[in-house]
N, C-alpha and C positions, 0 to 999 in steps of 0.2 A: 342888416346882414347882407353880405354880398352874394351874388349868384354863385352856384357851385362850379367847380373846375370842370373843364371838358373831360370826357371819358379818356382813359388811358389809351395811348396810341393814336389818338385823333387830334389833329391840330386845332387851334382855336378857330382858324378860318373855316375849317370843315365842320366845326360844331358851333355854328353861329347861333343856333337855337337849342334850348333844352326841351322844347316841345311846342305843340300847337294848342292855342287857346281857342275855344269855340263858344259862341254865344247863341243860344236858341231864342231868337227874338220873337216874343209873344206877349200877349196880355195874360197875366197869371190867372185871370178868371176863365179864359177859354181853355186853360190847361188843367182845370179841375177834372176829376174822374168823370169820364163820359157816361151819360145815362145809357142803359142798354138799348133804348130806342132813339138815340141821338140821330138827327137827320142833317146831313151836310147842306141841305137847302135852307135850313132854318137855324142859323148860328147866332149866338149872342153877339151883340154889338161890341166892337173893339173900343176900349176906353182910350181915346186918342191922347188925352192929357197924360195918362199913366205911361203909355208907351214912349211918348216924347221925353218925359222927365226921367224915366228909367234909362233910356238910351243916352241922354246927356250925362247922367252920373257915370255910366259905364265908359263912355268915350273920354270923359275927363280923367278917370283913373288910368285908362290906357295911355293917354297923353302924358300923364305924370311919370310913368315908368317907361315911356318910349316903346310900348309893346304893340304888336299887331295881332289881329284875331280874324277868324272866319265867323261871320254872322250868318247863321242859318235862319233865313227870314220866312216867316209864315206868310202864305199868299194873302190871307185876309188882312194881315197887318200891313203888307205892302200897299194894298188897295186903300186902306184907311189913312196911312201916314206916308205917302210917297216921298215927302221931303226928308223924312228921317232916313230912308234908304239912300237917298242921294247924298246926304251928309256923311253917312258911314262910308260910302264909296269914295267920297271926296277926300276923306282922311286916310285913304290908302288901305282900308281893310277889305278882305275878300267877302263877296256876297254869294251865298249858296242858298239852296231851296230847303225849306222845312215843311214842305207839303202845302197843298192849297188851303186846307183847313186843319185845325188841330183835332183830328180824329184818326184812329188807326185806319190805314187804307182798306182793311177788310170790311169796314163799315160803309164803304162807298162802292157801288158797282164798278168793276174794273174798267170798263170802257169809259165811264164817266170820269173816273179818277184820271185816266190818261188824258182826256180832253182838258180837264181843269189843270193838270200838271203842265201840259204844253203851253197853255195860256199863261200860267205863272212864270214859266221860263222866259217867255217873251216880255212880260212885264218887268221882271227883274233885270233883264238885258236892257230894256229901255231906260230904267231908272239908274242903273250903275254904269252903263256904257260897255259892259262886258257880258258875254254869255256865261251864265253860271256853269260850273263843272262839277259841283258837289251837291250832296243830298243827305238829309237826316230825317228819319221817320219820327212822327210825334210819339211820345211815351216810350221810345225805344221798342215799339210794338212790332218787332220782327221775329220770325221764327225760322227754323231750319228749312221749312217747306215754302218759304216766300220767295223762291227764285224768280217768279214772274215779275216781282217788283224790281229786282236788280236788272232783269232782262229789259224792262221798260226804260230804266235809267240809262243803260248802255245804248239802247236804240235811240234815245233822245240826245245822244252826244255827250252825256255826262262822263266824267273820268273816274269819280270815286263816290263811295257811299261811306257814311260813318254812323251807322245805326246799330251796330252789334256791340254789346258789352259782354266780353267772354267770361262770365261768371253767373252764379245763380242769385236771384233775389226773389222775394215773393211775387213780384210784379213783372219782371222782365229779365232778359239775359239768356245767352246761349253758352252754357259752361264749357262745352266741348269745342267751341270755335277757337281758332288760333288767336294768340294774344298780340300779334304784330301784323302789319299790313300784308295782305295776301290776295290772290286771285280766287274768288269764291266759285265753287261748283254750283251752278244754278239748281241742280237736282237735290242738293243738300248744302246749305250755306255754311255748315260747320266744316266742310271739306274744302281743301285748297287744291288748285290746279297749278301746273307749271307756267301757264300763260293765260291771258284773258284780256277782255276789252273793258273791264272796270275793276278798280282796286277797292277792297274793303279796308278801311282805316279804323280798327277797333278802338274803343274808349279804354283808357288806362285802368288796369287792375294791378294788384300787388299780391304775391311776387309775380314777376314778369316771365318766369320760366315756363315753357310749354310743359303740359302734362300735370301741372299742379293746379288745384282750385285756387283762383285768385280772389282777393277781397276787393269789393267795390270802393275805390278811392278816387275815382275820376271826376267827381263833382256832384252837383245837385244836393239832395238831402245829406248825402254821405260827406260832403265837404264840411257840413256843420256838425255831423254826428260824431266823427272821429275826433278825439282830443288833438289839438293842433300839433304837438310834438310827434305824435304817432303818424298823423297824416303827412307832415313834412318829411319825416324820416323815411316813410315808404316811398314817397315820390323821389326823394334824393337817391335812394338805392336804384330805382329804375333808371334814372339819368346816368348814374355811375356805371351801370351795366351796359350802357350804350343804346338804350331804347328810349327814343323821344316820347314825351308825355302827350296824351290827348285828353285835355281837360274840358269839361262842359259846364257852362253857367246858364241859369235861367234868370231873367231880371227879378223874378219873384224870390229867388234865393237870397237876394241882397237887400230885400225890403224888410225892415225890422217890424213894422206894424201893418197889418192888413185888416180890412173889415172881415167880420165873421160871417161866413155863409151858413145858410140853414142846412141842417142835417149833413155835415161833412162826412165823407167816408174816412176810414182809417188811413187810406192812402193820402187823402187830402190833408188830414191832420199832420201827417208826417212831412209831406212834401212842401206844404205851404206855411205851417205854423210852428212846428217843433224846432226849438233852438234858433228861432229866427234872428235873434240878436247877434248871432255869431257870424252871419253870412258876409257882411261887408268887410269886417276885420280879417276874416280868413282870405277873402278875395285879395285884399291889399297885401297880405303876407305872401300869397302866391306870386303876385307881380313883383314883390321885392326880392324873392328868393330865386326866381327862374326867369330865363330869357324866352319870351314867347313870340311866335310868329303865326301866320296863317297856315292852314293845312297845305295849301298849294306850295308855300315856301318850304315848310319843314320836310315835307315828303316829296319834294320835286324829283328825287332819284327814283322812287317807286313809281311815280306817275309817268316818268319817261319810259318805263318798261312796258307800258300798255301796248297791246296788239290791236291796232285799229283796223277794222275791216273796210 
């Protein structure tokens, strides 16, 4: 099936992309539900072979469809497989930060998080040749009151965050947040300002109209859970309404078989094992149907509106 037509009133040249594809580059084991007493200083070892193989599969698919993506790279992954980050950058994909370790930032002392974060930005810069300008928090674990985190990002020279999903799920989401790129008010991240020094790029929900509760259709488990015709139909409607997609993929979403961990939580059963056989075929369908670029490319107009101090 061919990609959808550009939105009405927008020329083909102006609508080069249907949306941004984002890859949260991580070892699926480090993304399991964190224990209440998880310690950032004692993290599970990264499975180097898994990350390498998963990245090769993803890059191969992107090459097949001439698609570009933003890779949100976990700091502990960059340290374990620096050659993988270099290869992603060599192929022309954007490198952004996915936090130093795969834990909600609230589980790390703020001053320590800042130190680790700045170190990771330097590492990603060294590996990719470009200073990262984007960030995504692990688990989408951001709340309306986490303005301190975006303040840190802006103060570190980043241009955008893509951590908010403007809907409700049992585990994450800010339903009252805007559905399209906006300048967040650090006192309440669900409120937008007229100008700012960092842009929030929310993950896609449907419908895309403000004021209505959206359904989570932007990726992850929900990429597998929705019947393919419903998922594709919802995404096409967003594109036709003139709103570029923001889709997220985890390597574990594309793996059909994984070892069984002991005592998995309900969240782990859903995110890691449920409907696992549908992940790769749905990913290929997305690449077939839509024209994807990186966040920096797709939202270049919004990023040019930044007020830099």
